C-alpha positions as CSV (number, residue, x, y, z in Angstrom):
1,M,-18.3,35.1,-50.8
2,T,-15.8,35.1,-53.6
3,K,-12.4,33.1,-52.1
4,L,-9.5,34.7,-52.4
5,T,-6.7,33.5,-54.8
6,A,-3.4,33.2,-53.4
7,E,-2.5,36.2,-55.4
8,A,-5.7,38.4,-54.3
9,R,-4.6,37.6,-50.2
10,N,-0.8,38.6,-50.6
11,V,-2.0,42.4,-52.2
12,I,-4.1,42.3,-48.9
13,G,-1.4,44.3,-46.1
14,D,-0.9,43.0,-43.0
15,T,-3.2,45.3,-41.2
16,Q,-6.5,44.1,-43.0
17,F,-6.0,40.5,-41.3
18,A,-7.9,39.6,-38.1
19,F,-4.9,37.9,-37.1
20,P,-1.8,40.2,-39.0
21,A,1.1,38.1,-37.8
22,Q,-0.7,34.5,-39.3
23,R,-2.7,36.5,-41.8
24,K,-5.9,35.0,-40.9
25,E,-9.2,36.1,-41.4
26,P,-8.5,39.1,-44.1
27,L,-11.1,42.4,-43.6
28,E,-10.8,44.3,-46.3
29,N,-14.8,43.9,-47.4
30,A,-18.5,43.8,-45.3
31,T,-18.1,40.1,-46.7
32,H,-15.4,39.5,-45.2
33,V,-15.6,40.9,-41.9
34,R,-18.9,38.8,-41.5
35,N,-17.0,35.7,-42.5
36,A,-14.2,36.7,-40.2
37,V,-16.8,36.8,-37.2
38,S,-18.6,33.2,-37.9
39,R,-15.7,31.8,-38.3
40,F,-13.4,33.0,-35.4
41,N,-13.6,29.9,-33.0
42,Q,-12.2,27.9,-35.5
43,V,-9.3,30.1,-35.7
44,R,-6.1,27.5,-34.1
45,G,-2.7,28.4,-32.8
46,V,-3.3,32.1,-31.5
47,S,-3.2,32.8,-27.7
48,D,-5.7,34.4,-26.0
49,S,-4.1,38.3,-26.1
50,E,-3.8,37.6,-30.0
51,K,-8.0,36.9,-30.0
52,D,-8.3,39.7,-28.4
53,A,-6.3,41.6,-30.1
54,A,-8.2,40.3,-33.5
55,W,-11.5,41.2,-32.3
56,Q,-10.4,44.8,-31.5
57,R,-9.6,44.5,-35.2
58,I,-13.0,42.9,-36.2
59,L,-15.2,45.4,-34.1
60,D,-12.9,48.3,-35.9
61,A,-13.6,47.2,-39.6
62,A,-17.2,46.4,-38.8
63,G,-17.7,49.7,-38.0
64,K,-16.2,50.8,-41.4
65,Y,-18.2,48.2,-43.3
66,D,-21.2,48.8,-41.7
67,V,-21.2,45.3,-40.2
68,N,-23.5,44.9,-37.0
69,V,-21.5,42.6,-34.9
70,S,-23.5,41.8,-31.8
71,K,-20.8,40.8,-29.4
72,S,-18.5,42.9,-27.5
73,T,-16.3,40.0,-26.8
74,W,-15.0,36.8,-29.3
75,R,-15.5,35.3,-25.0
76,D,-19.3,35.4,-25.5
77,L,-19.5,34.0,-29.1
78,P,-20.5,29.8,-29.1
79,S,-18.0,27.4,-28.7
80,D,-16.6,25.5,-31.3
81,H,-16.0,22.9,-29.5
């Protein structure tokens, strides 16, 4: 996956991030959706309610880009701790 440049990240709308307030985990293509799932538990400084909303945005983007997500909730992901 190519890393987003600061310029490319800046043109992505807030709604295309799993965590729009923090602009973390872009969801503008299938590769980034898969990356957002795999790195989900690495995101720090967000509440459980923000994680719930972010997970729903990830699931919505996964459907849009035909990405298979096997977990229905982020709470079922392996812990990074």
